C-alpha positions as CSV (number, residue, x, y, z in Angstrom):
1,X,50.9,75.6,62.5
2,X,53.7,73.2,63.6
3,X,53.6,72.5,67.4
4,X,57.0,72.4,69.1
5,X,57.5,69.2,71.0
6,X,58.1,69.2,74.8
7,X,61.7,67.9,74.3
8,X,62.5,70.7,71.9
9,X,61.1,73.3,74.3
10,X,63.2,71.8,77.1
11,X,66.4,71.8,75.0
12,X,65.8,75.4,74.0
13,X,65.1,76.5,77.5
14,X,68.2,74.8,78.8
15,X,70.3,76.5,76.2
16,X,68.8,79.9,77.1
17,X,69.4,79.2,80.8
18,X,73.1,78.4,80.1
19,X,73.6,81.4,78.0
20,X,71.7,83.7,80.4
21,X,73.6,82.5,83.4
22,X,77.0,82.9,81.8
23,X,76.5,86.4,80.4
24,X,77.0,88.2,83.8
25,X,80.3,86.4,84.4
26,X,81.5,87.2,80.9
27,X,80.6,90.8,81.4
28,X,82.5,90.9,84.7
29,X,85.6,89.4,83.0
30,X,85.3,91.9,80.1
31,X,84.9,94.9,82.3
32,X,87.8,93.8,84.5
33,X,90.1,93.5,81.4
34,X,88.9,96.9,80.2
35,X,89.3,98.6,83.5
36,X,85.6,99.4,83.7
37,X,84.8,98.3,87.2
38,X,85.0,101.7,88.8
39,X,87.1,103.1,91.6
40,X,86.6,100.0,93.7
41,X,86.7,97.0,91.4
42,X,86.8,94.4,94.2
43,X,83.5,95.7,95.7
44,X,82.0,96.0,92.2
45,X,82.8,92.3,91.5
46,X,81.6,91.3,94.9
47,X,78.2,93.0,94.4
48,X,77.8,91.8,90.8
49,X,78.6,88.1,91.6
50,X,76.4,88.3,94.8
51,X,73.4,89.8,93.0
52,X,73.7,87.3,90.1
53,X,73.9,84.4,92.6
54,X,70.8,85.5,94.5
55,X,68.9,86.1,91.2
56,X,69.7,82.6,89.9
57,X,68.9,81.1,93.3
58,X,65.5,82.8,93.4
59,X,64.8,81.8,89.8
60,X,65.7,78.2,90.6
61,X,63.2,78.3,93.5
62,X,60.6,79.8,91.2
63,X,60.5,76.8,88.9
64,X,58.2,74.6,91.0
65,X,55.8,77.5,91.9
66,X,55.5,78.4,88.2
67,X,54.6,74.8,87.5
68,X,52.0,75.0,90.2
69,X,50.6,78.3,88.9
70,X,50.7,77.8,85.2
71,X,51.4,74.0,84.6
72,X,54.6,74.7,82.8
73,X,56.1,71.2,83.1
74,X,58.8,71.9,80.4
75,X,60.7,74.2,82.8
76,X,61.4,71.5,85.3
77,X,65.0,70.9,84.2
78,X,65.8,74.6,84.7
79,X,65.7,74.2,88.5
80,X,68.9,72.2,88.6
81,X,70.7,74.2,86.0
82,X,69.9,77.6,87.6
83,X,70.7,76.2,91.1
84,X,74.2,75.0,90.0
85,X,74.9,78.3,88.3
86,X,73.8,80.1,91.5
87,X,76.3,78.0,93.5
88,X,79.0,78.9,90.9
89,X,78.4,82.6,91.5
90,X,78.3,82.1,95.3
91,X,81.7,80.3,95.1
92,X,83.2,83.1,93.0
93,X,81.6,85.7,95.4
94,X,83.3,83.9,98.3
95,X,86.6,83.5,96.4
96,X,86.7,87.3,95.8
97,X,86.1,87.9,99.5
98,X,88.9,85.5,100.8
99,X,91.4,86.0,98.0
100,X,91.1,89.5,96.5
101,X,89.7,91.2,99.6
102,X,91.7,89.4,102.3
103,X,94.6,87.9,100.4
104,X,93.9,84.3,101.7
105,X,95.0,85.5,105.2
106,X,93.1,82.9,107.4
107,X,93.4,85.0,110.5
108,X,91.9,88.1,108.8
109,X,89.2,86.0,107.1
110,X,88.1,84.4,110.3
111,X,88.1,87.8,112.1
112,X,86.0,89.4,109.3
113,X,83.6,86.4,109.1
114,X,82.7,86.5,112.8
115,X,82.8,90.3,113.2
116,X,80.7,91.2,110.2
117,X,77.2,89.9,110.3
118,X,76.8,89.8,106.5
119,X,79.9,87.7,106.1
120,X,78.7,85.1,108.7
121,X,75.3,84.9,107.2
122,X,76.7,84.6,103.7
123,X,79.2,81.9,104.7
124,X,76.4,80.0,106.4
125,X,74.3,80.1,103.1
126,X,77.4,78.8,101.3
127,X,77.8,75.9,103.7
128,X,74.2,74.9,103.1
129,X,74.4,75.1,99.3
130,X,77.7,73.1,99.2
131,X,76.2,69.7,100.1
132,X,73.2,70.4,97.9
133,X,75.5,71.0,94.9
134,X,77.5,67.9,95.6
135,X,74.4,65.8,95.8
136,X,72.7,67.3,92.7
137,X,73.5,64.2,90.5
138,X,71.0,61.5,89.6
139,X,73.3,58.9,91.3
140,X,73.1,60.8,94.6
141,X,69.3,61.1,94.2
142,X,69.0,57.3,93.7
143,X,71.4,56.5,96.6
144,X,69.8,58.9,99.1
145,X,66.2,58.2,98.3
146,X,63.8,60.2,100.5
147,X,66.8,61.7,102.4
148,X,67.7,63.5,99.2
149,X,64.4,65.4,99.2
150,X,64.8,66.2,102.9
151,X,68.3,67.5,102.3
152,X,67.4,69.7,99.3
153,X,64.6,71.4,101.3
154,X,67.4,73.3,103.0
155,X,67.7,75.4,99.8
156,X,64.8,77.5,101.1
157,X,66.8,78.4,104.2
158,X,69.8,79.2,101.9
159,X,67.5,81.5,99.9
160,X,66.4,83.3,103.1
161,X,70.0,83.7,104.3
162,X,71.0,85.0,100.9
163,X,68.4,87.8,101.1
164,X,69.4,88.6,104.7
165,X,73.1,88.7,103.6
166,X,72.2,91.1,100.8
167,X,70.2,93.3,103.2
168,X,73.2,93.5,105.6
169,X,75.7,94.1,102.8
170,X,74.0,97.0,101.1
171,X,73.3,98.9,104.3
172,X,70.8,101.7,103.6
173,X,69.9,100.7,100.0
174,X,67.1,98.3,100.9
175,X,64.8,98.5,97.8
176,X,66.5,95.8,95.8
177,X,66.9,93.3,98.7
178,X,63.3,93.8,99.8
179,X,62.1,93.0,96.3
180,X,64.0,89.7,96.4
181,X,62.6,89.1,99.9
182,X,59.0,89.7,98.7
183,X,59.5,87.4,95.7
184,X,61.0,84.7,97.9
185,X,58.1,85.1,100.3
186,X,55.6,84.5,97.6
187,X,57.5,81.4,96.3
188,X,57.7,79.9,99.8
189,X,54.0,80.7,100.4
190,X,53.1,78.8,97.2
191,X,54.8,75.7,98.6
192,X,52.6,75.5,101.7
193,X,50.2,72.6,101.1
194,X,46.8,74.4,101.5
195,X,47.9,77.3,99.4
196,X,49.3,75.0,96.7
197,X,46.0,73.0,96.6
198,X,44.0,76.2,96.3
199,X,46.1,77.4,93.4
200,X,45.8,74.0,91.7
201,X,42.0,74.0,92.0
202,X,41.8,77.6,90.7
203,X,44.1,76.7,87.8
204,X,42.2,73.6,86.9
205,X,38.9,75.5,87.0
206,X,40.2,78.1,84.7
207,X,41.6,75.5,82.3
208,X,38.2,73.8,82.1
209,X,36.5,77.2,81.3
210,X,39.1,77.9,78.6
211,X,38.7,74.4,77.1
212,X,34.9,74.8,77.1
213,X,35.1,78.2,75.5
214,X,37.5,76.8,72.9
215,X,35.0,74.0,72.1
216,X,32.1,76.5,71.8
217,X,34.1,78.7,69.3
218,X,35.1,75.6,67.3
219,X,31.4,74.7,67.0
220,X,30.6,78.2,65.8
221,X,33.2,77.9,63.1
222,X,32.4,74.3,62.2
223,X,28.7,73.8,63.1
């Protein structure tokens, strides 16, 4: 059986990530043109872009924990791709709010932002994600050095704020936001050093057992 190279796997995963991230936007555009967004199309677009944004953000945060749990090094490039698409949907989400919902009326926008908790929390998350997106290039990484890592740790706070924003926005329908909160909690827990080291030890122990079992089976077939 031909083994797929790491580079080929990464290219395929990148392509799937691009396609998967763009499908929700294309569906929104299609449904808008077809008049299939229901009685309140602005709210529907707001909810769809927001949910896609938080999904992609959580997926981007899941890349490193998945590498820790399963050793899937080939998924590393997906963190940046998914993070950038998450910001794209956040930007569209915000644009719908300030343009379609409030007609770019600065006074109304400021009033709504500071009066509605979900709007203030969401805008704060946007302000955190903005510099992270701007500095997502390799050039910025080289120039900033260790400060780049420190800055990009703020993405976890953005993730927490995104979940809080979702909870406040949907009011009584808490099931979906709480699922995101639980997933985010597990991902953040995995990044704590003692937990990370324990998972790595467990994974390496299991890998050794599987390797030993594979060698025994091979000896049975080819004594």
